[in-house]
LUMFIBA-204274 format. One record per residue: x, y, z of N, C-alpha, C, O in turn. Coordinates in steps of 0.001 Angstrom, whole numbers, plus 500000, padded with zeros to 6 digits. Atoms other than C-alpha are relative to their C-alpha. Layout:
N
XYZXYZXYZXYZ;...
//
This chain:
464
499976498671499620203290948116747562500596500225501428501290501224501617;499421499974498619204255947588751263501529499598499903502372500189500578;498491500433500278207566945884750159500770501235499373501927501484499709;499376498848500688208360948933748041500217501100501021501229501798500952;499987498979498996207660951239751029501132499621500954501918500471501373;498946500485499107209914949091753211501257500285499387502154500852500010;498642499844500554212656949124750704500385501532499906501553501887500066;499658498688500074212365952865750273500412500502501356501378501259501449;499700499602498568212437953408754049501510499566500330502294500244500994;498592500534499555215595951327754308501091500759499232502167501024499768;499113499278500702217251953190751446500195501408500684501283501968500816;499847498643499382216395956433753157500790500019501245501529500974501483;499268500116498768217800955295756479501494499854499682502354500476500306;498555500135500334221021954119754776500561501297499496501653501689499909;499451498752500336221347957431752954500253501060501078501198501847501032;499939499074498815220780959376756151501308499611500723502063500506501102;498927500387499073223443957363757997501310500364499329502230500843499993;498777499604500784226084957895755177500161501437500014501298501910500039;500018498508500049225179961584755130500593500539501419501408501455501531;499743499452498581225476961946758986501173499288500707501474499640501848;499062500801499227228282959416759822501087500818500680501525500500501785;498925499290499382230897962066760400499422500801501126500182501061502059;500581499145498952228483964158762623499711498924501132499947499248502296;500072500891498970227619960922764502501224499494500790501177499062501942;498758500285499465231241960247765020500448501143500864500949500914501964;499480498794499373232052963799766067499156500070501442499749500232502508;500783499971498905228928963752768513500440498955501147500377499271502335;499626501068499278230149960494769994501306500361500755501496500099501943;498738499593499460233582961881770484499853501044501080500475500946502138;500177498944499165232377965055772118499326499560501476499650500036502564;500670500563498912230159963169774477500965499169500864500923499194502094;499039500806499176233019960741775402500955500828500610501492500409501635;499096499059499427235228963759776079499357500471501476500034500617502493;500703499581498811232552964838778655500081498928501116500359499214502280;499941501006499100232406961393780194501343499828500574501428499615501784;498683500099499545236226961197780430500284501026501088500787500690502160;499876498984499087236305964487782143499502499811501441500174500029502449;500646500477498827233725963330784713500672498987500732500927499135501927;499236501126499448235507960033785272501316500463500584501649499919501637;498778499473499471238787961872785911499847500524501358500613500234502278;500150499461498683237312963840788703499543498942500901499910499040502072;500283501134499004235826960639790265501225499225500399501406498751501521;498754500848499703239132958931789928500845500686501030501393500087501955;499304499198499023240753961798791707499426500209501180500122500721502057;500756499693498812238156961997794339500017501289500403500071501587501596;499968498537499618238155965752794025499179500623498911499451500387497734;500836499353500820235514967799792452500714501227499346501256502096500028;499285498854500816236912970187789721498957500619499265498465500032498302;501073499329500803234343972786788591500375500314498657499480500293497812;499547499617501388236466973801785477499808498667499142499285498761498031;500029501178500798236605970212784249498386499538499927497950498989498915;501364500378499980232917969603785178499150500848499149498181500359498568;500719499123501126231647972537783100500416499696498757499578499691497855;499559500522501340233745971431780265499384498832499583498960498702498435;500764501228500307232275968080780484498627500229499569498225499728498519;501489499666500394228703969328780358499914500714498664499087500415497803;499854499219501405229619971732777504500216498977498770499561499073497733;499573501072500959231125968770775505498798499074499731498321498851498618;501011501139500084228495966203776312498673500575499384498075499941498515;501160499409500623225601968467775494500046500414498554499088500293497791;499731499736501326226975969593772424499935498760499093499273498741498055;500014501234500705227659966033771288498586499367499882498251498773498857;501327500510500104224091965030772142499280500839498943498597500240498112;500682499306500879222773967791770167500248499688498461499391499767497581;499558500338501356224804966769767107499261498726499532498855498569498380;500746501315500282223187963309767333498552500483499574498087500210498467;501535499583500161219548964919767663499796500730498692498692500755498149;500150499143501355220226967081764512500274499287498801500193499839497704;499639500922501267221203964172762197498554499713499405497532499794500086;501105500574500655218676963004759741499528498751500383498352498403500282;500290501461499483218908959552761123499086500179501292498028499557501395;500953499868498753217489960730764630498806500726499640497810500573500348;501177499304500263215068963049762839498806499098499646497646499486499785;501198500928500209213016959962761797499257499642501378498046499426501404;500575500341498642212420959220765545499357501254500612498267501215501183;500400498714499328212125962892766677498557500337499384497683500807500112;501336499605500788209144963398764054498829499403500643497710499917500626;501173500746499444207113960905765844499592500298501385498590499789501889;500240499559498576207288962518769303500075501475500308501138502078500160;500026498608499614206338965931770385500939500310501208501645501317501268;499114499761498769208097965531773757501488499921499533502285500768499937;498655500137500482211308964346771993500514501313499235501659501745499365;499828498748500896211099967442769591500309501062500947501254501817500715;499852498684499043210833969946772555501317499739500756502127500651500920;498731500246499238213626968224774521501207500271499077502149500906499549;499041499937500995215836968163771433500278501577499757501438501977499665;500010498669500180215054971912770915500648500771501219501472501676501084;499539499475498761215686972732774582501403499844500259502032500659500933;498558500291499760219060971220774544500950501179499190502075501510499566;499362499053500858220051973813771868500399501336500967501456501965500910;499970498696499187219469976676774445500720499562501431501066500445502216;499249500564498807221119974476777326501503500187500003502193500546500957;498524500053500345224522974281775657500726501164500466501703501000501197;499217498891499643225602977875776083500352500130501460501415500655501792;499831499872498505225216977646779965501428499550500473502214500315501031;498628500518499517228261975407780654501156500738499124502256501001499609;498955499440500829230130976984777727500475501449500541501665501712500716;499698498658499374229929980626779123500569499856501377501505500568501740;499530500244498667230419979324782617501508499585500094502269500066500933;498749500424500152233563977499781576501040501109499740502102501172500360;499218498923500353234992980591779963500103500977501231501228501417501468;499998499235498881234130982696783067500876499477501102501629500269501669;499230500598498947235744980301785579501420499946499548502342499990500363;498483500195500453238873979956783376500580501348499895501754501437499536;499512498598499877239204983859783686500208500743498573501004501669498421;499927499374501255238684984714780005498921501041499580498827501501498441;501110499080500223235647987010780471500051501279500779499088502032500929;499766498800499269237243989688782506499363500060501434498732499103501882;500318499812498621236467991025785975498483499971500165497928499473501145;501553499970499889232764991600785215499382498668499367498178498601499122;500562501268500635232407988012783709498992499309500849498032498722500351;500914500806499152230722986589786804498455500530499781497508499760499615;501170499345499995227903989181786616499346499620498444498209499170498307;500394500228501370227603988788782789499577498649499757498513498402499189;500242501565500155227757984959782813498652499758500720497790499074500169;501229500255499217224994984978785465498799500456499258497786499756499239;501087499329500691222771987234783427499647499032498722498477498833498395;500248500769501174223251984927780299499412498645500400498659498032499644;500589501151499506222417981988782340498571499958500153497867498995499848;501452499739499684219101983399783342499286499976498540498231499363498378;500606499869501354218369984154779561499830498602499416498759498266498911;500131501304500657219107980644778385499313498954500817498934497917500273;500875500890499293217362978924781202498580500303499708497720499437499542;501372499598500421214366980946780435499583499375498575498492498833498403;500092500545501375214722979891776748499596498338500131498667497838499496;500210501436499802214904976111777935498524499728500455497763498920499921;501467500269499406211689976352780026498960500403499001498029499633498765;500961499542501072209784978346777367499880498839498814498802498506498321;500054501029501100210767975654774746499340498715500500498657498078499698;500599501243499512209645972707776937498403500284500108497602499372499906;501403499649499855206253974588777504499437500305498744498364499738498536;500588499495501048205563976212774206500510499415498611500016499710497522;499386500432501299207719974349771713501103500779499445501388501890499893;498903499248500630210586975293769504499515501061498991499368500817497794;500427498919500775209412978759768355501165500750499235502219500928499847;498914499310500808211551980593765639500540501168500842501728501452500692;499617498841499306211692983666768092501090499410500996502084500116501166;499041500545499113213678981425770594501333499729499261502377500071499818;498790500127500672216255980464768025500562501263499538501789501341499481;499332498712500328216748984051766884500588500552501276501711501041501164;499414499533498742217377985076770576501307499214500173502373499813500316;498804500899499794219808982172770942501136500359499061502277500537499490;499004499664501036221617982974767660500710501458500275501914501672500135;499504498615499867221896986722768463500938499978501212502076500429501082;499420499883498689223015986337772113501488499301499744502544499892499970;498765500726500056225651983641771324501032500660498903502239500746499132;499016499386500825227114985327768305500556501278500507501742501559500337;499340498669499423227430988781770062500973499597501042502065500166501047;499043500420499015229097987036772984501267499548499407502315500051499812;498807500562500543231566985156770963500768501093499263501996501125499347;499103499049500678232502988164768773500627501054501159501767501512501080;499492499135498895232808990350771994501330499327500545502402499928500622;498880500728499476235062987664773423501303499926499002502452499922499444;498915500068500985237172987471770216500567501481499847501781501662499930;499448498580500120237531991291769749500645500496501158501487501387501041;499503499694498617238363991600773442501414499499500157502288500174500700;498867500657499824241113989184773260501093500456498882502288500623499125;499061499531501077242523990280769793500400501515500215501415501945499666;499769498520499851242441994013770876501163500203500981501681501309501136;499008499953499094245025993059773480501371499259499539501288498109499107;498779500854500244248683992013772849500308499435501347500212500030502420;499664500855498801249727989308775184501058498901499651501093498361498545;499055501089499976252518986854775798499523498741500571500184497705500499;500763501213499480250021984473777511499713499025499035498847499322498213;500379501144500851249934981170775607498593499657500041497935499409499031;501284500401499793246745980413777163498945500868499282498028500347498646;501006499115500684244826983435775869500227500005498535499244500068497796;499869500294501345246443983083772540499333498745499430498773498739498333;500614501206500430245256979547772358498367500118499845497705499545498980;501416499937499956241717980573773246499553500790498864498553500459498226;500309499325501349241759983226770434499933499019498825499005499151498028;500106501032501135242438980296767958498810499321500071498080499233499084;501170501073499814239773978002769385498737500855499737497857500347499042;501198499244500103237142980843769499499777500455498534498691500396497957;500117499582501401237985982189766090499658498837498999498972499058498001;500371501100500838237756978721764540498621499774500075497961499687499039;501536500295499490234361978100766163499043501143499146498136500887498354;500831498989500541233047981511765168499961500148498499498930500438497893;499815499805501438234364981640761654499161498931499278498464499267498320;500707501197500638232857978168760695498507500045500338497669499621499541;501386499914499688229656978816762527499264501158498995498171501001498452;500513498858500898229164982167760525499911499496498657498956499801497942;499964500391501278230106980468757483498745498973499665498224498914498551;501036500941500120227458977796758027498701500848499851497813500468499088;501223499144499812224830980555758734499817501005498727498799501673498545;499949499043501146225758982521755523500120499187498631499149498718498037;499623500698501207227494980917752559499671498546500041499258497995499021;500272501394499939227057977388753818498441499673499620498184498635499011;501292500208500400223206977739753403499649500118498535498707499536497997;500162499706501349223574978990749982500577498871499148499899498370498250;499306501022500680226014976454748702499483498548500303499751497571499603;500376501469499668224361973518750449501032499123500504500830497909500480;498877500789499450227614972327751962499747499351501196498688499548501792;500087500708498667228237970117754967500127501146500970500633502235500697;499935499070498914227886971814758258501649500065500423502238498992500558;498662499963499547231498973003759310500111500435501447501196500306502014;499955499578498760230571974386762658500548498929501091501324499271501983;499414501012499112231232970982764485501467499931500002502064499780501068;498663499989500239234639971021763164500792501136500750501849500932501346;499500498962499292235290974432764523499859499670501572500729499972502389;500342500239498485233770973297767887501157498932500352501773499064501409;499000501018499621236194970261767823501359500691500334502029500338501305;498815499228499831239087972651767539500001500709501330500928500544502123;500079499400498929237893974817770216499857499220501322500304499659502381;500109500924498933237000971941772494501448499481500423501870499453501579;498604500550499713240523970469772065500808500888500654501589500487501516;499078498960499228242156973723773151499394500264501328500161500483502266;500549499723498747239690974272775933500386498779500982500710498954502156;499722501279499282240287970646777069501481500013500508501784499698501659;498673499952499557244045971121777002500347500942501071501119500640501981;499782498905499013243952974469778932499477499491501345500140499703502360;500519500520498789241600972692781548500890498997500779501137499057501983;498993501118499586243955969611781832501174500694500565501551500373501692;498808499376499504247003971940782161499783500703501285500548500502502229;500425499450498751245296974058784788499919499111501289500427499349502385;500078501022498952244330970995786719501233499345500491501410499121501688;498799500529499708247652969489786538500887501065500838501502500746501855;499318498845499248249213972817787660499489500002501435500304499985502357;500543499996498651246931972842790663500339498798500844500483498817502067;499558501206499198247837969258791422501523500066500511501943499589501565;498550499779499509251517970212791486500047500918501188500728500649502178;500040499133498885250741973160793674499563499408501146500206499636502170;500698500656498953248608971168795919501065499017500700501214498906501917;498956500867499432251431968624796189501042500641500765501506500128501784;498794499063499408254068971339797070499386500336501325500000500098502365;500596499604498732251624972638799660499922498906501032500141499136502221;500126501178499034251109969184801198501352499753500520501541499592501725;498622500294499446254865968606801330500368500906501026500923500478502039;499672498973499041255276971919803143499131499823501238499607500107502337;500765500330498770252495970994805507500533498855500837500551498880502067;499433501108499359254062967659806182501271500310500645501660499659501615;498783499573499358257283969466806918499695500660501168500329500428502197;500410499108498950255591971883809090499499499076501215499730499391502382;500651500927499025253806968983810958501204499248500659501246499061501875;498824500655499291257212967134811423500690500963500921501099500600502024;499321499122499082258720970286812783499329500283501152499938500387502216;500826499814498718255856970914815121500096498845500987500341499014502181;499852501099499267255868967342816208501281499879500777501285499381501903;498609499971499425259618967695816978500240500867501270501065500600502143;499906499131498855259079970557819375499237499558501046499411500146502114;500722500521498983256705968611821399500702498882500617501209498018499901;499279500965499415258213966464824096499357498643499767498139498488499861;500396501274500384258066962800823156499352499208501147498314498581500933;500530500732498793257449961284826676500648500602501119501765501114501053;499388499702498698257909962113830268501012498956500525500742497758500442;498997500983499540261046960505831775499292499119501245498397499523501987;500281500918498797260630957549834242500250500768501351501240501446501624;499878499278498699259953958806837647499190499121501042498179498478500758;500762500666498892258975957330841044498765500769500506497832500250501119;501075499104499524256766960225841714498918500317499164497773500419499603;500962499528501057255036961183838581499896499076498790500912498533498356;500188500785501388253588959284835444499128501142499237498058501580499657;500626498928500859252674961859832748499797499296498562500644498572498039;500274500468501433251019960993829354499293501086499342498528501794499996;500507499055500873250005963218826542499141499445498719499541498459498101;500654500238501187247430963033823754499847501176499120499407502223499594;499888498804500828247738965308820726499158499535498682499503498550498029;500795500205501189245079965354817919499629501226499223498544501787499376;500122498738500815245508968246815490498721499825499102498404498703498706;501149500096500978242381969045813311500627499945498520500031499313497649;499446499943501221244769969714810330501411499464500103501728498852501123;498594500566500015248362968774809546500695500729501213501402500026501934;499440499267498890249504971409812128498863500611500765497734500734500289;500982499591499020247729972804815074500390501260500874501543501689500874;499639498865499188247543975726817446500002499588501470500097500472502321;499740500447498654247701973524820636501312499630500223501953499172499277;498712500523499640250826972752822333500064499669501502499327500195502336;499795500256498590252013971275825509501625499798500070502354499572499104;498646500075499722255366971125827153500434499567501416499646499801502332;499587500286498555257331969826830275501246500812500250502370500521499840;499083499019499708259119972818831638501003499220501138502222499384501081;499256500720499034260355970614834587499628498522499857498448498232499662;500232501359500052260698966816834479501146499326500620501945498656499966;499083500677498980262836965651837408499370498908500763498183498611500623;500431500979499011262500963045839889499188500370501065498494499557501675;500809499481498915260938965269842324499104501175499697498234501550500483;500855498858500506259413968121840417499584499813498710500316499219497917;500530500012501465257222968414837288499330501320499775498667501873500652;500555498688500526256170971494835442499302499817498701500007499715497697;500957500304501100253281970956832935499358501191499363498632501914500045;500652498897500599252206973498830448499270499458498832499688498533498135;500954500235501182249358973381827918499497501285499551499227502140500395;500389498722500488248301976186825661499122499647498681499198498574498082;500887500057501038245723976817822967499809501315499254499233502262499790;499896498762500826246100979423820206498610500063499221498129499098498627;501313499873500777242826980853818730500420499941498478501500500381498084;499805500279501370242455979908814981500558498569499858500768497836500825;499385501238500300243851976904813254500921499979498818501091501011498170;499124500087501152246218975738810621501412500596500178501833500619501334;498567499577499995249788977201809908500109501264500778501029501316501594;499758498906499023249294980657811537499872499588501536500698500000502350;499957500282498703248160979148814736501229499206500405501802499482501460;498897500844499839250894976598814563501330500918500349502108500652501266;498901499072499891253438979490814193500006500554501253501056500566501894;500235499278498735252057981291817223500337498857501105501037499153502073;499778501103498984252176977921819202501489499876500224501942499709501356;498592500067499892255864977814818421500661501088500657501764500963501190;499435498841499338256346981269819706499578499792501565500338500256502415;500431500265498582254480980214823038501031499024500543501447499189501690;498952500868499438256998977364823396501355500646500272502061500318501226;498706499312499903259974979649822861499931501002501268500863501158502058;500203499134498886258411982193825316500158499294501254500765499816502189;499927500764498740258077979444827915501340499458500371501716499376501540;498677500392499670261564978084827415500880500927500461501766500635501264;499133498845499626263112981480827723499796500461501337500646501145501905;500288499664498503261429981908831148500207498668500920499743498605502059;499927501298499248262351978361832296500510500235501510500204499454502410;499606499705498615264003979952835383498794500145501020498961500019502233;501166499678499190260430980687836644499120498792500056497960498944500440;500803501070500097259219977120836230499395499699501311498324499094501267;500569500366498673258528976759840038499070501224500424498618501241501569;500840498949499703256490979961839946498921500243498873499141501112498029;500948499941501048253416979589837740499509501342499586499495501657498395;500506498644500256251995983131838061501071500766499358500811501420498348;498988499117500590255290984758837336500383499418498623500699500226497750;499807500586501301255870982446834412499098500429498969499479500692497828;501084499658501069252595983297832731500071501597499888499695502138498848;499917498464500069253171987082833488501199500374498914501125501252498054;498732499612500995256673987033831640499650499442498600500085500044497618;500381500520501253255197984860828829499042501032499291499191501370498117;500920498990500614252319987371828334500833501250499506500509501741498424;499287498922500191254858990220828323500812499707498634500912500595497787;499193500493501137256960988364825666499111499937498668499579500392497624;500862500136500955253998987632823412499133501150499674498707501225498522;500818499014500390251990990692823576500373500833498786501512501299498780;499686499216501095251878992560820240500729499220498850501064499770497801;499256500836500922253557989707818426499116498906499370499589498071498599;500835501196500453250533987448817696498894500489498942497917499772498726;500979499503500996248596989530815057498685499893500533497750499489499842;501505499968499542245634989839817396499381498622500502498278498499501035;500373501372499559245571986061818065500149499976501539501063500615502059;499765500116498434245103985217821897500277498587500195500007497718499366;499553501355499590246406982243823688499470499695501368499679500474502298;500372500538498613244884980387826581500998499050500517501560498293499726;498889500846499593247252978565828712499828499688501558499366500506502353;499911500387498709247586976615831886501256499375500471501812498589499705;498809500695499520250567975545834022499872499586501380499318500306502211;499965500603498666250958973412837008501409499554500364502142498947499583;498690500348499675254009972970838965499723498983501251499028499369502190;500095501002498943254136969791841257501352499705500570502370499536499900;498696500115499191256697969334844005499714498755500893498798498771501716;500324501239499231256878965800845486500727500157501364500345499485502322;499403499867498534259203966928848428499028500697500898498899500395502084;500945499137499149256655969363849619498576499534500010497720500059500721;501195500581500296253772967143848384498932501216499848497975501389500602;500847498862500282252172970245846917500052500312498413500940499959497636;500116499497501443251026971754843614499599501455500110498851501939500959;500404498735500125250923975180842464499403500303498601500042499834497659;500609499894501203248637976271839578499656501262499600499294502066500459;500450498756500523247897979128837373499578499826498614500031498906497933;500552500049501271246008979812834232499657501200499275499294502141499980;500337498745500585245361982453831643498926499640498838499196499310497683;501216500144500757241803982090830300499904498461499360499427498225498250;500021501286500440242138978431829978498880499080500792498511499412501919;500957500811499214239580975605830944500785499382501264501954499002501204;499545500472498740240021974469834610500651498699499870500247497843499082;499362501256499772242414971745835555499038499148500717498345499684501581;500847500861499217240457968638836785500910499018500743501949498536500291;499173500868499117241618966546839695499084498933500298497927499151500658;500723501316499605240529962872840229500592499616501195501774499274501200;499243500528498720241069961973843936498818499146500659497703499618500882;500938500912499334239284959053845510498772499748499120497658499660499634;501137500183501059237105958503842272499125501172499976498059501085499366;500822498595500073235721962131842748500756500936499176501971501080499315;499413498967500898236335964769840129499643501381500510498487501702500788;500303498628499626236756968351841126500891500846499135501891500384498587;499275499154500772237944971425839369501036500858500803500776501268501934;499042499170499409241097973358840142500012501400499138500620501472498070;500147498670500655240323977060839116500853501048500511500975501268501716;499327498788499666242487980018838981500388500526498718501342500061498094;499698499582501463242347982081835751500077501486500140499529502196500982;499722498460500342243532985456834505499703500198498539499093499298497962;500399499697501381243180986979831034501003499088499108502101498694499501;499190500697500831244395985093827977501363500588499705501482501806499836;498671499412500273248110985561827032499824500894498709499029500621497809;499961498917501220248704988501824535498859500853500033498769501717499160;501280499157500044245363990088825431500350501449500430499813502438499933;499827498647499450246785992925827325501546500148500311502203499162500642;498601499809499839250282994502827683500481499521501336501485498812501404;499739500434498742250294993977831431498901499293500606497724499590500404;501022500764499239248570991552833556500502499143501229501667498746501249;499504500741498721248872989728836874499229498737500066498036498698499767;500645501280499795248152986123837548500171499604501382501144499915502070;499937500537498625247340984448840706500216498534500020500026497908498977;499649501258499869248304981078841991499033499176500956498535499767501913;500797500775499091246285978277843658500939498812500423501569498183499572;499177500930499416248120975872846006499145498819500517498133499083501166;500808501053499354246803972337846920501083498917500379502103498718499720;499298501092499434248243969514848971499927498698499105498796498319498799;500048501224500705249077966352846973499686498774500844500042498703502020;500368501135499312247699962992847861500445498837499067500188498909497865;499713501231500866249062959572846559498853499516499297497812499273499909;500995500406500848247025958522843766499134501082499258498204500778498510;500706498954500602245842961941842695500295499967498439501405499752497951;499721499900501450245262962251838987499595501431499437498516501905499794;500364498692500577245251965635837053499887499960498592500631499287497879;500272499861501516243834966533833670500086501369499567499369502237500064;500029498656500718244866969517831474499569499696498651500004498694498081;500499500215501351243072969827828190499745501311499414499659502374500029;500507498910500719242188972023825527498458500047499633497825498993499589;501413499954500184238665973256824730499419499146498795498202498993498686;500379500889501139238512971014821573499201498753500381498447498170499602;500665501031499383237303968345823958498577500241500339497643499564499910;501368499700499418234418969879825666499038500586498979497819500432499056;500738499307501162233319971824822547499715498973498816499095499388497837;500160500985501088233244968671820319498449499831499922497786499759500957;501558499952500105229569968489818912499810498563499211500638498069498445;500520501236500613227559965251817877499225500430498775499289501617498455;500685499830501112225393965035814838498835501026500206498448501723499267;501082498998499906222601967139816380500527501432500613499721502291500972;499556498729499553224923970015817525500326500095501557500732501124502096;499819499803498573225194969081821168501414499727500362502010498773499863;498662500155499551228544969519822894500316498867500958499465498410501722;499670501047499135230415966909824655499998500490501427499502499747502274;500283499423498862230657969213827606500864499535501197501520498494501235;499111500270498831232305969441830972499545498655500808500329497872501344;500525501043499163230009966950832600500472498498499479500784497590500250;499694501295500692230784964070830191501560499842500085502094498732500101;498608500118499962234438964989830367500489499480501521501435498711501691;499759500471498775234301964594834239499801498544500148500611497880500794;500457501420500015232537961147833769501170499191499394501567498136499887;499019500714500755235175960158831377501373499830500745502102498839500698;498765499970499168237982961148833628499748499030501103500647498232501368;500157500924498824236362959224836642500097498561499471500624497706500183;500001501341500540236030956170834496501424499452499765501591498238499646;498519500454500055239865955954834144500645499811501291501873499738501313;499369500032498717240490955648837770500913498850500192501947498976500849;499193501149499905241852952202837489501041499743498786501640498674498663;499064500058501113243963952860834377501255500735500183501287501700500947;498777499238499956247518953953833932499698501262499093498700501394498384;500093498586500572248121957496832595499762499781498491498729500246498010;500079500120501388248658956502828924498564499404499624497875499975498779;501350500559500247245475954289828891498930500993500278497955501067499529;500937499039499815243609957064830465499717500992498942498569501277498601;500081499140501047244467959513827770499261499411498812498362500068498288;500582500646501112243473957080825019498541499885500163497807500133499206;501331500259499699240176956324826703499262501284499940498118501296499486;500756498784499921239303959996827184499757500458498528498675500839498082;500170499486501504240113960867823495499060499097499203498343499575498324;500850500807500719238320957911822265498413500233500324497557500069499455;501242499528499570235218958971824215499483501274499222498327501296498798;500132498841500763235314962319822516499861499595498603498935500076497950;500099500260501368235908960805819203498661499150499707498076499241498628;501370500703500274232805958501819583498874500943500117497838500658499516;501075499021499865230668961553820556500036500890498733498958501216498238;499702499184501286232056963639817494500904499341499096502112499312499328;499124500820501045233294961602814475500814501208499227501997501100498904;499310498878500768234011965064812692500681500925501054500122501399502043;499207499206498998236855966971814356500018501412499503500497501609498387;499962498766500549236399970728814079500914500918500853500839502141500737;499102499277499169239060971783816606501156499062500357501032497837500363;498851500882499365242540970637817907499576499519501296498804500183501988;500287500615498725242344968302820886501302499584500582502045498854499926;498756500282499239245216968015823406499619499604501421498736500194502043;500366500493498494245156966124826814501331499743500445502176499210499725;498956500435499064247768965869829587499473499361501175498612499968501811;500370500711498845247269963346832319501335499925500792502384499570500254;498849500128499116249657963501835321499408499204501255498380499615501794;500292500636498977249426960940838052501046500294501066502232500306500739;499003499879498939251070961613841540500131498612500675499179498084501250;499657501448499533252679958252842591500740500103501405500963499047501997;499125499833498941254649959609845570499397499491501342498184499623501504;500590500636498874254188957913848978499853501257501100500618502219501154;500174499102498901252846959865851938500906500053501065500722500839501994;
//
């Protein structure tokens, strides 16, 4: 008797396998498609919401196909928990499906709101099924909502003539799925034929996958073009920054430039770079990226056009302000300019809303302060100058606020005091090494850069 039951069970399992082998294969294929989409995103190291929603849609549908086979029914019948999970997956599948269509732009302007409402409905069905079990009412709600949504989507697309191949392809996919799903729910139940809905889903998934892949590749091409343009912009911006200060018996100047992105709103320039005189300009445009970089280029042009005033810091800033006002789309520019004269052993300094210049003399750091309004803030503005006698061994630091405003993991800023200490610690170093050490101190403090960072260090080497 036991042997007969065992033989009967084996025959039953074999019959179920033969009946379900097509659906087991399709379920595996759909789940594999989902895994491939996820793997592609990981390989690209870039999260793509469109592909991830498609992956969830395909994988869940594939899992449901396995669970609905007679073969898996033998195991599900033994466990109430597995039965409820299997039923809940039915109501989970529409969520990524609707979201994919909405993100792909096939649900119209109001798609975001409608998709959000549908997500709430189906999440409620999932939770209710896990709690109360697979009640007939839940399946009825699921069938009605899904069918209505698909028919609305289908009629909405058919009702509009379009030359868009993507929309035409979606029509084919949705029509295939809807037609075969409706056939299964009507004539298919009468004739007892195989379920045809999965084949319609295969057609729809193939079309959706093609569209998702195409859009992803198109975005990759666009991003690649944008990256090339940014690299070109970076090269152009780098080319307008002076490479190095010429050899001088009186001055040693070094610069450090760390843009937050490919291009930056910081800039510096050497308006004078002779044996006996040095004119150093630093500026910081509000904002980041390409717009700020374009304005920074305007600042350089404004400074170059007023080069005749290089020995008069206040007059130079005044004329630059007049040239820039009204041409920066509301962005303001902080700037500082220092003119050093080795013959007179004197410096002249002026600034426009910029952080104070620091002077390291005899291992002591002091601020050189003389500020007016930022450039382009007002049509007319006057700037004042501050003059100081130079002493052999003096070191001057010009910088942008990206240094002092750099924040660590707890949100604490690097601050002016730490910058003073960092400058003082470079007393025995040459100018280039001092720049590297100051920037390294800021980078250790704040690993994540959220602003451009620019440093100019000038040493006065002249003899008394």
